Every structure is written in C-alpha cells, then in structure tokens.
DSSP file (Angstrom, degrees, kcal/mol; ACC not computed):
  #  RESIDUE AA STRUCTURE BP1 BP2  ACC     N-H-->O    O-->H-N    N-H-->O    O-->H-N    TCO  KAPPA ALPHA  PHI   PSI    X-CA   Y-CA   Z-CA
    1    1 A M              0   0    0      0, 0.0     2,-0.1     0, 0.0     0, 0.0   0.000 360.0 360.0 360.0 136.4    0.0    0.0    0.0
    2    2 A S     >  -     0   0    0      1,-0.1     4,-2.3     4,-0.0     5,-0.2  -0.327 360.0-113.0 -76.5 158.3    1.4    3.4   -0.9
    3    3 A L  H  > S+     0   0    0      1,-0.2     4,-2.7     2,-0.2     5,-0.2   0.904 117.1  51.6 -59.2 -44.5    2.0    6.2    1.6
    4    4 A P  H  > S+     0   0    0      0, 0.0     4,-2.1     0, 0.0    -1,-0.2   0.885 110.2  49.9 -61.7 -35.6   -0.8    8.4    0.1
    5    5 A A  H  > S+     0   0    0      2,-0.2     4,-2.2     1,-0.2    -2,-0.2   0.899 111.9  48.0 -66.9 -40.0   -3.2    5.5    0.4
    6    6 A I  H  X S+     0   0    0     -4,-2.3     4,-2.7     2,-0.2     5,-0.2   0.932 112.6  47.4 -65.7 -46.0   -2.3    4.9    4.0
    7    7 A T  H  X S+     0   0    0     -4,-2.7     4,-2.6     1,-0.2    -2,-0.2   0.881 112.1  51.1 -65.0 -36.3   -2.6    8.6    5.0
    8    8 A S  H  X S+     0   0    0     -4,-2.1     4,-2.3    -5,-0.2    -1,-0.2   0.920 111.5  47.4 -64.5 -42.8   -6.0    8.8    3.2
    9    9 A F  H  X S+     0   0    0     -4,-2.2     4,-2.4     2,-0.2    -2,-0.2   0.942 114.3  45.8 -63.6 -48.2   -7.2    5.7    5.1
   10   10 A V  H  X S+     0   0    0     -4,-2.7     4,-2.7     1,-0.2     5,-0.2   0.909 111.8  52.4 -63.4 -42.6   -6.0    7.0    8.4
   11   11 A A  H  X S+     0   0    0     -4,-2.6     4,-3.0    -5,-0.2    -1,-0.2   0.917 111.3  46.1 -59.9 -43.9   -7.4   10.5    7.8
   12   12 A R  H  X S+     0   0    0     -4,-2.3     4,-2.1     2,-0.2     7,-0.3   0.893 112.0  51.8 -66.9 -38.4  -10.9    9.0    6.9
   13   13 A A  H  <>S+     0   0    0     -4,-2.4     5,-3.3     2,-0.2     6,-0.5   0.923 116.2  39.8 -63.9 -43.5  -10.7    6.7   10.0
   14   14 A V  H ><5S+     0   0    0     -4,-2.7     3,-1.9     3,-0.2    -2,-0.2   0.940 114.2  52.8 -69.5 -47.1   -9.9    9.6   12.3
   15   15 A A  H 3<5S+     0   0    0     -4,-3.0    66,-3.1     1,-0.3    67,-1.6   0.837 112.7  44.9 -59.0 -34.7  -12.3   12.1   10.6
   16   16 A T  T 3X>S-     0   0    0     -4,-2.1     5,-2.0    64,-0.2     4,-0.8   0.303 114.4-117.8 -92.9  10.4  -15.2    9.6   10.9
   17   17 A A  T X45S-     0   0    0     -3,-1.9     3,-0.9     1,-0.2    -3,-0.2   0.947  81.7 -38.8  52.5  54.1  -14.3    8.8   14.6
   18   18 A G  T 34<S-     0   0    0     -5,-3.3    -1,-0.2     1,-0.2    -4,-0.1   0.687 120.8 -46.3  73.8  18.2  -13.6    5.2   13.8
   19   19 A G  T >45S+     0   0    0     -6,-0.5     3,-1.9    -7,-0.3    -1,-0.2   0.287 105.3 118.5 107.8  -8.6  -16.5    4.9   11.4
   20   20 A A  G X<5S+     0   0    0     -3,-0.9     3,-1.7    -4,-0.8    -3,-0.2   0.831  70.7  64.8 -58.8 -31.3  -19.3    6.6   13.4
   21   21 A G  G 3 <S+     0   0    0     -5,-2.0    -1,-0.3     1,-0.3    -4,-0.1   0.624  88.6  67.9 -68.0 -12.5  -19.6    9.2   10.7
   22   22 A Y  G <  S+     0   0    0     -3,-1.9    -1,-0.3    -6,-0.3    -2,-0.2   0.466  70.1 125.1 -84.9  -0.8  -20.7    6.6    8.3
   23   23 A S    <   -     0   0    0     -3,-1.7     5,-0.1    -4,-0.2     7,-0.1  -0.365  59.4-144.4 -59.1 132.2  -24.0    6.2   10.2
   24   24 A P  S    S+     0   0    0      0, 0.0     2,-0.5     0, 0.0    -1,-0.2   0.682  86.6  53.5 -73.3 -14.8  -26.9    6.7    7.9
   25   25 A V  S    S-     0   0    0      1,-0.2     5,-0.2     2,-0.0    -2,-0.1  -0.985 126.4 -21.6-124.4 126.5  -28.9    8.4   10.7
   26   26 A A     >  +     0   0    0     -2,-0.5     4,-2.2     1,-0.1     5,-0.2   0.889  63.4 178.4  48.3  59.9  -27.6   11.3   12.7
   27   27 A P  H  > S+     0   0    0      0, 0.0     4,-2.5     0, 0.0     5,-0.2   0.856  79.0  55.5 -60.9 -33.5  -23.8   10.9   12.1
   28   28 A G  H  > S+     0   0    0      2,-0.2     4,-1.9     1,-0.2     5,-0.1   0.911 108.7  47.4 -65.1 -40.4  -23.0   14.0   14.2
   29   29 A T  H  > S+     0   0    0      2,-0.2     4,-2.2     1,-0.2    -1,-0.2   0.901 111.3  51.5 -64.9 -40.3  -24.9   12.5   17.1
   30   30 A C  H  X S+     0   0    0     -4,-2.2     4,-1.6     1,-0.2    -2,-0.2   0.889 108.1  52.5 -64.0 -38.9  -23.1    9.2   16.6
   31   31 A G  H  X S+     0   0    0     -4,-2.5     4,-1.0     1,-0.2    -1,-0.2   0.887 108.9  49.2 -62.2 -39.4  -19.8   11.1   16.6
   32   32 A T  H  X S+     0   0    0     -4,-1.9     4,-1.1     1,-0.2     3,-0.4   0.871 105.0  58.4 -67.8 -36.6  -20.7   12.7   19.9
   33   33 A V  H >< S+     0   0    0     -4,-2.2     3,-0.5     1,-0.2    -1,-0.2   0.886 101.6  55.9 -59.6 -38.4  -21.6    9.3   21.3
   34   34 A V  H 3X S+     0   0    0     -4,-1.6     4,-0.8     1,-0.2    -1,-0.2   0.856 104.5  54.7 -60.5 -34.7  -18.0    8.2   20.6
   35   35 A A  H 3X S+     0   0    0     -4,-1.0     4,-2.6    -3,-0.4    -1,-0.2   0.767  92.1  71.6 -73.4 -26.3  -16.7   11.1   22.7
   36   36 A V  H <X S+     0   0    0     -4,-1.1     4,-2.3    -3,-0.5     5,-0.2   0.956 101.6  40.6 -61.3 -54.5  -18.6   10.3   25.8
   37   37 A P  H  > S+     0   0    0      0, 0.0     4,-2.6     0, 0.0    -1,-0.2   0.830 113.3  56.8 -64.7 -27.2  -16.6    7.1   26.9
   38   38 A L  H  X S+     0   0    0     -4,-0.8     4,-1.1     2,-0.2    -2,-0.2   0.935 108.3  46.0 -65.1 -45.0  -13.5    8.9   25.8
   39   39 A A  H  < S+     0   0    0     -4,-2.6     3,-0.5     1,-0.2    -1,-0.2   0.912 113.8  49.4 -61.7 -42.4  -14.2   11.8   28.2
   40   40 A W  H >< S+     0   0    0     -4,-2.3     3,-1.9     1,-0.2    -2,-0.2   0.892 105.4  56.7 -64.6 -39.5  -15.1    9.2   30.9
   41   41 A A  H 3< S+     0   0    0     -4,-2.6     3,-0.3     1,-0.3    -1,-0.2   0.776 108.5  48.8 -61.9 -25.5  -11.8    7.3   30.3
   42   42 A C  T >< S+     0   0    0     -4,-1.1     3,-1.8    -3,-0.5    -1,-0.3   0.151  76.5 117.6 -96.4  16.7  -10.0   10.6   31.0
   43   43 A R  T <  S+     0   0    0     -3,-1.9    54,-0.3     1,-0.3    55,-0.2   0.779  74.0  49.6 -60.6 -29.2  -12.0   11.2   34.2
   44   44 A G  T 3  S+     0   0    0     -3,-0.3    -1,-0.3    -4,-0.2     2,-0.2   0.482  86.1 113.3 -89.0  -1.8   -8.9   11.1   36.5
   45   45 A F  S <  S-     0   0    0     -3,-1.8    -3,-0.0     1,-0.1     2,-0.0  -0.453  71.4-118.4 -71.4 137.4   -6.9   13.5   34.3
   46   46 A D     >  -     0   0    0     -2,-0.2     4,-2.5     1,-0.1     3,-0.3  -0.331  34.9-103.6 -63.7 160.4   -6.0   16.9   35.8
   47   47 A T  H  > S+     0   0    0      1,-0.2     4,-2.5     2,-0.2     5,-0.2   0.887 121.5  52.5 -56.5 -41.9   -7.5   19.8   33.8
   48   48 A W  H  > S+     0   0    0      2,-0.2     4,-1.5     1,-0.2    -1,-0.2   0.886 111.3  46.2 -64.5 -38.2   -4.1   20.6   32.2
   49   49 A L  H  > S+     0   0    0     -3,-0.3     4,-1.8     2,-0.2    -1,-0.2   0.905 112.6  49.6 -72.1 -40.7   -3.6   17.0   31.0
   50   50 A F  H  X S+     0   0    0     -4,-2.5     4,-2.6     1,-0.2    -2,-0.2   0.891 107.5  56.1 -62.5 -38.6   -7.2   16.8   29.7
   51   51 A A  H  X S+     0   0    0     -4,-2.5     4,-2.8    -5,-0.2    -1,-0.2   0.878 104.7  52.5 -60.8 -38.0   -6.6   20.1   27.9
   52   52 A I  H  X S+     0   0    0     -4,-1.5     4,-2.5     2,-0.2    -1,-0.2   0.914 109.2  49.3 -64.4 -41.1   -3.6   18.5   26.1
   53   53 A V  H  X S+     0   0    0     -4,-1.8     4,-2.8     2,-0.2    -2,-0.2   0.928 112.3  48.6 -61.1 -45.3   -5.9   15.7   25.0
   54   54 A V  H  X S+     0   0    0     -4,-2.6     4,-2.6     2,-0.2    -2,-0.2   0.931 112.3  47.5 -62.5 -46.3   -8.5   18.2   23.7
   55   55 A V  H  X S+     0   0    0     -4,-2.8     4,-2.9     2,-0.2     5,-0.2   0.909 112.9  49.4 -63.1 -41.5   -5.8   20.2   21.9
   56   56 A A  H  X S+     0   0    0     -4,-2.5     4,-2.7     2,-0.2     5,-0.3   0.928 112.0  47.3 -63.4 -44.8   -4.4   17.0   20.3
   57   57 A V  H  X S+     0   0    0     -4,-2.8     4,-2.4     1,-0.2    -2,-0.2   0.910 114.1  49.3 -61.1 -41.8   -7.8   15.8   19.2
   58   58 A T  H  X S+     0   0    0     -4,-2.6     4,-2.4    -5,-0.2    -2,-0.2   0.947 114.3  42.6 -63.9 -49.7   -8.5   19.2   17.8
   59   59 A L  H  X S+     0   0    0     -4,-2.9     4,-1.9     2,-0.2    -2,-0.2   0.917 118.1  44.6 -65.8 -44.8   -5.3   19.5   15.8
   60   60 A V  H  X S+     0   0    0     -4,-2.7     4,-2.8    -5,-0.2    -1,-0.2   0.888 113.0  53.8 -64.7 -38.2   -5.3   15.9   14.6
   61   61 A G  H  X S+     0   0    0     -4,-2.4     4,-3.0    -5,-0.3     5,-0.2   0.892 105.4  52.4 -63.7 -39.9   -9.0   16.4   13.7
   62   62 A I  H  X S+     0   0    0     -4,-2.4     4,-2.2     2,-0.2    -1,-0.2   0.938 113.7  43.5 -59.7 -48.1   -8.3   19.5   11.7
   63   63 A A  H  X S+     0   0    0     -4,-1.9     4,-2.4     2,-0.2    -2,-0.2   0.922 116.4  46.9 -64.8 -43.4   -5.7   17.7    9.6
   64   64 A A  H  X S+     0   0    0     -4,-2.8     4,-2.9     2,-0.2     5,-0.2   0.904 112.2  49.6 -67.5 -41.4   -7.9   14.6    9.3
   65   65 A A  H  X S+     0   0    0     -4,-3.0     4,-2.3    -5,-0.2    -1,-0.2   0.906 112.0  49.2 -62.7 -41.3  -11.0   16.6    8.3
   66   66 A H  H  X S+     0   0    0     -4,-2.2     4,-1.9    -5,-0.2    -2,-0.2   0.947 115.2  42.9 -63.1 -48.7   -9.1   18.5    5.7
   67   67 A R  H  X S+     0   0    0     -4,-2.4     4,-2.4     2,-0.2    -2,-0.2   0.909 113.3  51.3 -66.9 -42.2   -7.5   15.4    4.2
   68   68 A A  H  X S+     0   0    0     -4,-2.9     4,-2.6     1,-0.2     5,-0.2   0.917 109.4  50.1 -62.5 -42.9  -10.8   13.4    4.2
   69   69 A D  H  X>S+     0   0    0     -4,-2.3     5,-2.2    -5,-0.2     4,-1.4   0.886 110.1  51.9 -61.7 -37.9  -12.7   16.2    2.5
   70   70 A Q  H  <5S+     0   0    0     -4,-1.9    -2,-0.2     2,-0.2     3,-0.2   0.938 110.8  47.4 -60.9 -46.2   -9.9   16.3   -0.1
   71   71 A V  H  <5S+     0   0    0     -4,-2.4    -2,-0.2     1,-0.2    -1,-0.2   0.901 118.8  39.9 -63.0 -42.3  -10.2   12.5   -0.7
   72   72 A W  H  <5S-     0   0    0     -4,-2.6    -1,-0.2    -5,-0.2    -2,-0.2   0.621 106.7-124.7 -82.9 -13.2  -14.0   12.7   -0.9
   73   73 A G  T  <5S+     0   0    0     -4,-1.4     2,-0.2     1,-0.2    -3,-0.2   0.859  72.0 114.9  69.9  35.7  -14.1   15.9   -2.9
   74   74 A T      < -     0   0    0     -5,-2.2     2,-0.4    -6,-0.2    -1,-0.2  -0.693  62.8-131.5-124.9 175.7  -16.3   17.5   -0.4
   75   75 A H  S    S-     0   0    0     -2,-0.2    -9,-0.1     1,-0.1    56,-0.0  -0.973  90.4 -10.2-131.3 122.3  -16.2   20.4    2.2
   76   76 A D  S    S-     0   0    0     -2,-0.4    -1,-0.1   -11,-0.2   -10,-0.1   0.942  85.0-158.8  56.2  52.7  -17.5   19.6    5.7
   77   77 A S    >   -     0   0    0    -12,-0.2     3,-1.6     1,-0.1    -1,-0.1  -0.273  23.9-123.0 -57.0 144.1  -18.8   16.2    4.7
   78   78 A G  T 3  S+     0   0    0      1,-0.3    -1,-0.1     3,-0.0    -2,-0.0   0.691 110.9  68.2 -62.4 -17.8  -21.5   14.8    7.1
   79   79 A R  T 3  S+     0   0    0    -57,-0.1     2,-0.7     2,-0.0    -1,-0.3   0.730  78.6  90.5 -74.7 -20.9  -19.2   11.8    7.5
   80   80 A V    <   +     0   0    0     -3,-1.6   -64,-0.2     1,-0.2   -65,-0.1  -0.673  42.4 150.5 -78.3 114.4  -16.6   14.0    9.3
   81   81 A V    >>  +     0   0    0    -66,-3.1     4,-1.5    -2,-0.7     3,-0.7   0.306  40.8  98.7-128.0   5.1  -17.5   13.8   13.0
   82   82 A I  H 3> S+     0   0    0    -67,-1.6     4,-2.4     1,-0.2     5,-0.2   0.783  80.7  64.4 -63.4 -23.7  -14.1   14.3   14.7
   83   83 A D  H 3> S+     0   0    0    -68,-0.3     4,-2.6     2,-0.2    -1,-0.2   0.866  99.7  50.6 -66.8 -35.4  -15.3   17.9   15.1
   84   84 A E  H <> S+     0   0    0     -3,-0.7     4,-2.6     2,-0.2     5,-0.2   0.883 108.6  52.5 -68.0 -36.7  -18.1   16.6   17.4
   85   85 A V  H  X S+     0   0    0     -4,-1.5     4,-2.3     2,-0.2    -2,-0.2   0.958 112.8  43.9 -62.0 -49.2  -15.6   14.6   19.4
   86   86 A A  H  X S+     0   0    0     -4,-2.4     4,-1.9     1,-0.2    -2,-0.2   0.932 114.9  48.8 -61.2 -46.9  -13.4   17.7   19.9
   87   87 A G  H  X S+     0   0    0     -4,-2.6     4,-2.1     1,-0.2    -1,-0.2   0.895 111.5  48.5 -62.2 -42.0  -16.4   20.0   20.7
   88   88 A Y  H  X S+     0   0    0     -4,-2.6     4,-1.8     2,-0.2    -1,-0.2   0.918 108.7  53.6 -65.6 -41.7  -17.9   17.6   23.2
   89   89 A L  H  < S+     0   0    0     -4,-2.3     4,-0.3    -5,-0.2    -1,-0.2   0.879 109.1  49.6 -61.5 -36.1  -14.5   17.2   25.0
   90   90 A V  H >< S+     0   0    0     -4,-1.9     3,-1.3     1,-0.2     4,-0.3   0.922 107.0  56.3 -63.8 -43.6  -14.3   21.0   25.3
   91   91 A T  H 3< S+     0   0    0     -4,-2.1     3,-0.3     1,-0.3    -2,-0.2   0.868 116.0  35.0 -56.7 -38.9  -17.9   21.0   26.7
   92   92 A V  T >< S+     0   0    0     -4,-1.8     3,-1.1     1,-0.2    -1,-0.3   0.277  87.1 105.1-101.4  10.8  -17.0   18.6   29.5
   93   93 A A  T <  S+     0   0    0     -3,-1.3    -1,-0.2    -4,-0.3    -2,-0.1   0.803  85.6  37.6 -63.6 -30.8  -13.4   19.8   30.2
   94   94 A L  T 3  S+     0   0    0     -4,-0.3    -1,-0.2    -3,-0.3     2,-0.2   0.226 106.9  72.3-111.2  13.9  -14.2   21.7   33.4
   95   95 A V  S <  S-     0   0    0     -3,-1.1     2,-1.0    58,-0.0    55,-0.1  -0.684  98.5 -69.6-122.5 176.6  -16.8   19.4   35.0
   96   96 A D    >   -     0   0    0     -2,-0.2     3,-1.1     1,-0.2     7,-0.2  -0.531  42.0-176.0 -72.2 102.1  -16.8   16.0   36.8
   97   97 A R  T 3  S+     0   0    0     -2,-1.0   -54,-0.2   -54,-0.3    -1,-0.2   0.477  76.3  71.0 -80.1  -0.8  -16.1   13.5   33.9
   98   98 A A  T 3  S+     0   0    0    -55,-0.2     2,-0.6   -56,-0.1    -1,-0.2   0.586  82.4  84.6 -86.8 -10.6  -16.6   10.6   36.3
   99   99 A S    <>  -     0   0    0     -3,-1.1     4,-2.3     1,-0.2     5,-0.2  -0.822  63.1-159.7 -97.5 119.9  -20.3   11.3   36.5
  100  100 A W  H  > S+     0   0    0     -2,-0.6     4,-2.0     1,-0.2    -1,-0.2   0.815  94.7  57.2 -64.6 -29.0  -22.4    9.7   33.8
  101  101 A W  H  > S+     0   0    0      2,-0.2     4,-2.4     1,-0.2    -1,-0.2   0.928 107.7  45.9 -67.5 -43.7  -25.2   12.2   34.6
  102  102 A V  H  > S+     0   0    0      1,-0.2     4,-2.6     2,-0.2    -2,-0.2   0.920 112.9  49.9 -64.7 -43.1  -22.9   15.2   34.0
  103  103 A L  H  X S+     0   0    0     -4,-2.3     4,-1.8     1,-0.2    -1,-0.2   0.863 110.6  51.2 -63.7 -34.6  -21.6   13.6   30.8
  104  104 A G  H  X S+     0   0    0     -4,-2.0     4,-1.9     2,-0.2    -2,-0.2   0.906 110.5  47.2 -68.5 -42.1  -25.2   13.0   29.7
  105  105 A V  H  X S+     0   0    0     -4,-2.4     4,-2.8     1,-0.2    -2,-0.2   0.915 110.6  53.4 -63.5 -42.2  -26.1   16.6   30.3
  106  106 A G  H  X S+     0   0    0     -4,-2.6     4,-2.9     1,-0.2     5,-0.2   0.871 105.5  54.7 -58.9 -38.2  -23.0   17.7   28.5
  107  107 A F  H  X S+     0   0    0     -4,-1.8     4,-2.6     2,-0.2    -1,-0.2   0.941 111.4  43.4 -59.6 -49.0  -24.1   15.6   25.5
  108  108 A V  H  X S+     0   0    0     -4,-1.9     4,-2.3     2,-0.2    -2,-0.2   0.914 114.9  49.3 -65.4 -44.4  -27.4   17.4   25.3
  109  109 A V  H  X S+     0   0    0     -4,-2.8     4,-2.1     2,-0.2    -2,-0.2   0.945 114.4  44.7 -60.7 -49.6  -25.9   20.8   25.8
  110  110 A F  H  X S+     0   0    0     -4,-2.9     4,-3.0     1,-0.2     5,-0.2   0.937 112.4  50.0 -63.4 -46.3  -23.3   20.3   23.2
  111  111 A R  H  X S+     0   0    0     -4,-2.6     4,-2.3    -5,-0.2     5,-0.2   0.905 110.2  51.6 -61.2 -39.6  -25.6   18.8   20.6
  112  112 A A  H  X S+     0   0    0     -4,-2.3     4,-2.7    -5,-0.2     5,-0.2   0.936 113.5  43.5 -61.5 -45.4  -28.1   21.6   21.0
  113  113 A L  H  X S+     0   0    0     -4,-2.1     4,-2.4     1,-0.2    -2,-0.2   0.889 113.2  52.0 -66.9 -39.0  -25.3   24.2   20.5
  114  114 A D  H  < S+     0   0    0     -4,-3.0    -1,-0.2    -5,-0.2    -2,-0.2   0.873 115.3  41.4 -64.8 -38.0  -23.9   22.3   17.6
  115  115 A I  H  < S+     0   0    0     -4,-2.3    -2,-0.2    -5,-0.2    -1,-0.2   0.919 119.7  42.3 -76.2 -45.1  -27.3   22.1   15.9
  116  116 A L  H  < S-     0   0    0     -4,-2.7    -2,-0.2    -5,-0.2    -3,-0.2   0.808  86.9-159.0 -72.8 -30.3  -28.4   25.7   16.6
  117  117 A K     <> -     0   0    0     -4,-2.4     5,-0.5    -5,-0.2    -3,-0.1   0.940  11.9-163.4  48.4  62.1  -25.0   27.2   15.8
  118  118 A P  T >>5 -     0   0    0      0, 0.0     3,-2.1     0, 0.0     4,-0.6  -0.301  39.2 -43.5 -67.2 158.5  -25.4   30.5   17.8
  119  119 A P  T 345S+     0   0    0      0, 0.0    -2,-0.0     0, 0.0     0, 0.0  -0.375 129.1  20.2 -59.2 139.7  -23.0   33.3   17.0
  120  120 A P  T 3>5S+     0   0    0      0, 0.0     4,-2.4     0, 0.0     5,-0.2  -0.953 117.2  67.1 -93.1   8.2  -20.0   33.1   16.6
  121  121 A V  H <>5S+     0   0    0     -3,-2.1     4,-2.5     1,-0.2     5,-0.2   0.935 103.4  46.4 -57.4 -49.6  -20.3   29.4   15.8
  122  122 A R  H  X<S+     0   0    0     -4,-0.6     4,-2.3    -5,-0.5    -1,-0.2   0.887 110.2  54.2 -61.8 -39.2  -22.2   29.9   12.6
  123  123 A W  H  > S+     0   0    0      2,-0.2     4,-1.9     1,-0.2     5,-0.3   0.937 110.2  46.5 -60.2 -46.9  -19.8   32.6   11.4
  124  124 A I  H  X S+     0   0    0     -4,-2.4     4,-2.3     1,-0.2     3,-0.3   0.935 111.9  51.8 -59.8 -47.0  -16.8   30.2   12.0
  125  125 A D  H  < S+     0   0    0     -4,-2.5    -1,-0.2     1,-0.2    -2,-0.2   0.874 117.9  37.3 -57.4 -39.9  -18.7   27.5   10.1
  126  126 A E  H  < S+     0   0    0     -4,-2.3    -1,-0.2    -5,-0.2    -2,-0.2   0.667 126.5  32.4 -88.5 -18.0  -19.4   29.7    7.1
  127  127 A N  H  < S+     0   0    0     -4,-1.9    -3,-0.2    -3,-0.3    -2,-0.2   0.610  93.3  82.2-121.4 -15.8  -16.2   31.7    7.0
  128  128 A V  S  < S-     0   0    0     -4,-2.3     9,-0.1    -5,-0.3    -1,-0.1  -0.849  71.9-140.3 -98.0 122.4  -13.2   29.6    8.1
  129  129 A P     >  -     0   0    0      0, 0.0     4,-1.4     0, 0.0     3,-0.5  -0.231  49.9  -0.4 -80.6 165.3  -12.0   27.4    5.3
  130  130 A G  H  > S-     0   0    0      1,-0.2     4,-1.7     2,-0.2     3,-0.4  -0.026 116.6 -25.4  64.6-158.6  -10.7   23.8    5.2
  131  131 A G  H  > S+     0   0    0      1,-0.2     4,-2.1     2,-0.2     5,-0.3   0.787 132.9  62.2 -62.4 -29.2  -10.3   21.4    8.2
  132  132 A A  H  > S+     0   0    0     -3,-0.5     4,-3.1     1,-0.2     5,-0.3   0.928 105.4  46.2 -63.9 -43.7  -10.0   24.4   10.6
  133  133 A G  H  X S+     0   0    0     -4,-1.4     4,-1.0    -3,-0.4    -1,-0.2   0.876 111.0  53.3 -66.8 -36.1  -13.5   25.6    9.7
  134  134 A V  H  < S+     0   0    0     -4,-1.7     4,-0.4     1,-0.1    -1,-0.2   0.917 122.2  27.7 -62.6 -42.8  -14.9   22.1   10.0
  135  135 A V  H >X S+     0   0    0     -4,-2.1     4,-1.8     2,-0.1     3,-0.5   0.863 112.4  60.7 -91.2 -39.3  -13.5   21.6   13.5
  136  136 A L  H 3X S+     0   0    0     -4,-3.1     4,-2.4    -5,-0.3    -3,-0.2   0.762  96.6  59.9 -71.0 -23.8  -13.3   25.0   15.1
  137  137 A D  H 3X S+     0   0    0     -4,-1.0     4,-2.0    -5,-0.3    -1,-0.2   0.906 109.1  45.8 -66.5 -36.9  -17.0   25.8   14.9
  138  138 A D  H <> S+     0   0    0     -3,-0.5     4,-2.2    -4,-0.4    -2,-0.2   0.852 110.1  52.9 -72.2 -33.2  -17.6   22.8   17.0
  139  139 A V  H  X S+     0   0    0     -4,-1.8     4,-2.2     2,-0.2    -2,-0.2   0.905 108.9  50.7 -64.7 -40.4  -14.8   23.8   19.4
  140  140 A A  H  X S+     0   0    0     -4,-2.4     4,-2.1     2,-0.2    -2,-0.2   0.916 109.9  49.3 -62.6 -42.5  -16.5   27.2   19.7
  141  141 A A  H  X S+     0   0    0     -4,-2.0     4,-2.6     1,-0.2    -1,-0.2   0.889 109.8  53.5 -61.5 -37.9  -19.8   25.5   20.5
  142  142 A G  H  X S+     0   0    0     -4,-2.2     4,-2.7     2,-0.2    -2,-0.2   0.870 104.6  53.2 -65.6 -37.1  -17.9   23.5   23.0
  143  143 A V  H  X S+     0   0    0     -4,-2.2     4,-1.9     2,-0.2    -1,-0.2   0.931 111.9  45.6 -62.4 -44.6  -16.5   26.6   24.7
  144  144 A M  H  X S+     0   0    0     -4,-2.1     4,-2.1     1,-0.2    -2,-0.2   0.911 113.3  50.6 -63.6 -40.7  -20.1   27.9   25.0
  145  145 A G  H  X S+     0   0    0     -4,-2.6     4,-2.8     1,-0.2    -2,-0.2   0.884 106.7  54.0 -63.3 -38.4  -21.1   24.5   26.3
  146  146 A A  H  X S+     0   0    0     -4,-2.7     4,-2.6     2,-0.2    -1,-0.2   0.902 107.0  51.4 -63.5 -40.2  -18.3   24.5   28.8
  147  147 A A  H  X S+     0   0    0     -4,-1.9     4,-2.2     2,-0.2    -1,-0.2   0.918 112.1  46.9 -62.3 -43.4  -19.6   27.8   30.2
  148  148 A I  H  X S+     0   0    0     -4,-2.1     4,-2.7     2,-0.2    -2,-0.2   0.924 112.0  50.2 -63.3 -43.8  -23.1   26.4   30.5
  149  149 A M  H  X S+     0   0    0     -4,-2.8     4,-2.6     2,-0.2    -2,-0.2   0.904 110.3  48.9 -63.6 -42.2  -21.8   23.3   32.2
  150  150 A V  H  X S+     0   0    0     -4,-2.6     4,-2.9     2,-0.2    -1,-0.2   0.916 111.6  50.7 -62.6 -42.4  -19.7   25.2   34.7
  151  151 A G  H  X S+     0   0    0     -4,-2.2     4,-1.8    -5,-0.2    -2,-0.2   0.911 110.9  48.1 -61.1 -43.0  -22.8   27.4   35.4
  152  152 A L  H  X>S+     0   0    0     -4,-2.7     5,-1.9     2,-0.2     4,-0.6   0.912 112.9  49.0 -63.5 -41.0  -24.9   24.3   36.0
  153  153 A G  H ><5S+     0   0    0     -4,-2.6     3,-1.0     1,-0.2    -2,-0.2   0.930 111.7  47.8 -64.1 -45.2  -22.3   22.8   38.2
  154  154 A E  H 3<5S+     0   0    0     -4,-2.9    -1,-0.2     1,-0.2    -2,-0.2   0.797 108.7  55.6 -65.5 -28.5  -22.0   26.0   40.3
  155  155 A S  H 3<5S-     0   0    0     -4,-1.8    -1,-0.2    -5,-0.2    -2,-0.2   0.617 113.5-116.5 -80.2 -10.8  -25.7   26.2   40.6
  156  156 A G  T <X5S+     0   0    0     -3,-1.0     4,-2.2    -4,-0.6    -3,-0.2   0.560  73.5 134.2  87.1   9.1  -26.0   22.7   42.1
  157  157 A A  H  >< +     0   0    0     -5,-1.9     4,-2.3     1,-0.2    -4,-0.2   0.862  69.1  53.0 -61.3 -37.5  -28.1   21.4   39.2
  158  158 A F  H  > S+     0   0    0     -6,-0.6     4,-2.2     2,-0.2    -1,-0.2   0.903 109.9  47.4 -67.6 -40.6  -26.0   18.2   38.9
  159  159 A E  H  > S+     0   0    0      2,-0.2     4,-2.0     1,-0.2    -2,-0.2   0.907 111.6  51.0 -64.9 -42.0  -26.4   17.4   42.5
  160  160 A A  H  X S+     0   0    0     -4,-2.2     4,-1.5     1,-0.2    -2,-0.2   0.905 110.1  49.8 -62.1 -41.0  -30.2   18.0   42.3
  161  161 A L  H  X S+     0   0    0     -4,-2.3     4,-1.2     1,-0.2    -2,-0.2   0.907 108.8  52.3 -63.0 -42.4  -30.3   15.7   39.2
  162  162 A A  H  < S+     0   0    0     -4,-2.2    -1,-0.2     1,-0.2    -2,-0.2   0.861 107.9  51.8 -63.3 -36.1  -28.5   13.0   41.0
  163  163 A R  H  < S+     0   0    0     -4,-2.0    -1,-0.2     1,-0.2    -2,-0.2   0.834 106.4  54.8 -70.1 -31.2  -30.9   13.2   44.0
  164  164 A L  H  <        0   0    0     -4,-1.5    -1,-0.2     1,-0.2    -2,-0.2   0.794 360.0 360.0 -70.4 -27.9  -33.9   12.9   41.6
  165  165 A V     <        0   0    0     -4,-1.2    -1,-0.2    -3,-0.2    -2,-0.2   0.447 360.0 360.0 -98.6 360.0  -32.6    9.7   40.1
C-alpha cells in the first residue's frame, strides 16, 4: 500500500471517529456518542492534561477533516465527525467527567449548540476554510457548552439531578 493511500485511510478513520460518521442516521450525534466514553476514560486526568488531550484531538481532527474532505471531494462532509468529538470534549473539560449524569447533560448541551450554531459558531462554520472551519465551529460550540456546564455545576443542578434519580 502506498503512503498516500495509507494517509488517506488513516485520515478517513480519524475524521469519521472510527466509522461513526458513516452512520446513515444522525452521524453527528453518533460522533458525539463516541466522545462520551473517551471523556469518561479521562476522568482522572488533571485539567491541564485533559486540555492537552483536547488540543491533540482538535489539531489531529483539523488535519484529518481536511484530508478526508480532499479524498471525498467535499467540504465539511457529514461523514466528518471528529469535530463533534473535539467539541464535546471541550464542553465537559471543566466538570466532573466521572459522573455519567454530567456527561449526559454535556451531551445534550453540546448537541443543542452544535445544531443551533449560535453566533459566533455559525460565522466560523461559514467563513473559516478547510479542516479548521470544520472543527473550530464545534470547538466554539464546546466553549459555550463548557460555560453552561460550569454554570450548571456551580448552581448545584448536577447534585439536584443525582438526587432525583
């Protein structure tokens, strides 16, 4: 197998989050689902170490999204879901990743922001080219999501949810 063929294969595997992006129904949601156990697996990481993971996923995701779109002849193909992985990881970066309830709330918060694309998320999506535009709009949604998650945590909402269940 040639080097370009190998890099194309790896880029598509990463861009689709191990194939989740090939889902015929809600590939973005499937990509976010992939991120939940990854966040949980990093539950013991200090914030700085988790930030390194998030930055690595983001940078590798930008390169993989760019290359995969080149291979497919698309821009921001629905099959590319590594952006959802990066955005979700940003959303849950500052909260208790050991709690499945918190991770579930983060899932809902991030998906809502990713779908609604409030400013500046939509601007990034429409104006930043290449793999950076594909991934960074979701990272921006993740920053907004992180602010919401911190607010929910500070308000005691997560503890109240845990008591209800």
